[in-house]
N, C-alpha and C positions, 0 to 999 in steps of 0.2 A: 504493500500499499504505499502511495505517496502523496501525502497530504501535507501541503505547505503551512496549513494552520497547526498540524500536530507538531511538524517538526519545529517551528517557531515557538510554539508553547513548550515543548520539551527543552529547548535550549534554555529557556527561562527557569522552567520548573527542576531540571536536573540540580542545577546549584542549590535551589532553596531546599529541596528534600534532602540532599546530603548535608547542608547545614542543620536541618531539624534534625536529622539521626545524629549528628555528632552531638547536638545539644541533648537528645535524648539518653545518649550512652553515657556522657558526662554527668547529667542531673541524675541517673540512676543510682549513684552511689550511695545517696542519703534519701532519696525520695522514689515514689513508682516511675518505672522505666528501666532503662539499662540495655544491656547486650541485645535481648531478644527483640524490643522495640526498635532498637538502632538497627539492627539486622532487616528488620521488616521494611523499615524505611529505604534502606540503601538497595533492597532487593525491587521494591516498587519503582525506584528511579532507574534501575538497569532494564527492568521490564518494559518501563515506558519508552526508553531509549530504544531497546530492541523494536518495540512497535513502530516507532517514528522512522527508524533508519535501517532497520533489518537487524537480525542476527548476527552477521559477521562484523557490522559496526559495532555491535555490543560487546562481542568477545575482544575488539580491538580497544574498546574502551578499558576493559578489564585489564588488560595488558598480561594477566596470567590464567591458566586454564582454571575453570571453577573446581575440577577435582584437587587442585592444591589447596583451595579454601576449605573444602570439606575436610582433607585430611589435616590441615593446620587445626581447625576447631576440634576436631576429635582427638588431636595430641593434647592441646590446651586443656581440655576436659578431663583427660587422662591424668595429666599431671596435677591438676586441681584435686582431683579424688585421691591421687596418691600423698599429696601434701597433707590431706586430712588424716591419712590415716597414720 
């Protein structure tokens, strides 16, 4: 799909969604929010970018393969569990 309106709106919304995700991540230390909500915000931004510009452009935006993010998240969760033990 090639919509000029969607592409223009996405350029504006991408930075706003990423800033809101950073805010939610940093606020989640003492208040509701945190990593899960920030991850949803980043995912929303990337999916919107993929809808506007196509999947290859969204993969180029990430710069790393999504499996690396999944693996890093699982390793961090494992280390957090081991630290508690």
